[in-house]
N, C-alpha and C positions, 0 to 999 in steps of 0.2 A: 309494930309498925303497920299501918295501914295498907291493903290490896293496892289501891291507889297509889300509893308512893313505889310500890314494889313493880307495879306495871308499867311507869314511866320511867324508872330507871331500867328495867328489862328492854325497855325501847331505845333510851339514851346510850345504853353500854352495849348496845347490839347484842343483846341474849334472845335469839328468836324461840328458842324452844322453852323458853319460860314466858315470854309474851304471848305466844300463841295459846300457850296452855292457860293463861288467865283470861285471854280474851273468849276462848271455847266456855269457860265456867260462866263467865259474864254473861256471853249469848245465851246459855242454856239457864240463865237463873238459879245456878248453882251457886252464886256467891254474887257481892255488891262491892264496888270500888271503897265502901266505907266499912267493909269488915276487916277483921284483923287477919295478919297472913297465918295465923295458927289455923285458919279454916280451910288453908289449902290441903287438900287429898288428892294423891296422884293416883287414887283409884277411883275418885268421880267421874273423870271424863271419858267420852267415848273415843277411844284410841283411834279409831279408823276416821272420825272425824276430824279429829286433831291431825293425823297425817295428811289427810285431804287439804284443810288448811293451811299447812306448813308447805305443802307441793304447791299450793295454789299462790302462795307469797303474798297474801291480801294485805298485810302490814308493809309490803314492800322493802324486806331486809336484803341488801345487799354486803354483809360483813367483809369489809377490810381488815385486815389484818398488817402488824408490821415485822418485817424479818430482818435479823441481821446476818448478813454474810460476808464471809472471812475471805478478804481477797487475798493477804499475805501474812505472813507473823504479825505486822502491826499495824493493818488498815483494815477497816470494815466498812462497808456500804450497808444503808438502812433501806430497805425496799418494802411501800405499801403494795399488798397483793392480796389477794382472795385466797390463795393456798400457797403451802411451801413450794410446791412443784411451779404453779407461776411467777413466784418471785425468782426460782432458779432458771427457768426459761429467760425470764425477762434481764437478766443477769448475764446470761450465756449470751442473750440478741445484742446487749448494750456494751458487755466488756472482751467478748468473744473468748473466754475461758471459761473453765469449769470453777466455782467457788470452792474454797477448801473447806467451807461447812455451811450451814443454813440453820438459824435458830428464832424459834419465833419470840418476840419481846412483848410485855406489857404496854398497852396503849397507853396506860397510864404513867409509865418510865418518865422521870423529868431528867432533862438536860438540858446544859448551857448552851445557848446561841445567842453572841453578842454579850450585851451587857445583862440579859435576863433568863429566866427558867421558862422552860417549855415543856410540855408533853407531847408524846406522839399523836395523841388524839387531837391536839389543838394543833397541830402540822398538818396533820389529814384534811382540816377544814381548807387548807391552801390548794388543795389540789382537786381538779374537776374531773380527773381521768386516770384511771390505775389499769395495771400495775404503775408507779412513780418511784422515783429515786426520793428519799427523804434528805437523805445527805450522807456524808463519808466521815469519819472519824480515825485518828491515829492516835494509837496507844503507845504510850512509852516515853 
């Protein structure tokens, strides 16, 4: 696999550490986009510079995750949020009660909506503001 593919995937799948690591190596001419990923070496970057890039958020990452919050024995709500704490707080503000649990789910998880399958990653594109409720489901 080429560095270019891994770099683009790291941006698409919102993996900021990997994206900034590759960008840092590219900017310091220790790597090219056409190199094989076998050339990646965690010892090459200047870790202070890399930390500064991440803090500056040069690539504009604002990762949003999906959380499943259990409402009762058979009912769940899915909430898009930046963190578990933010999802719980949004749940409390929306439903005025404590969730039974809160578990992070994979954005690639596929579920059926209407007649078609859709991933949480695709559903996330339907929202302009976060946190947000993705939907509810009843088990059983």
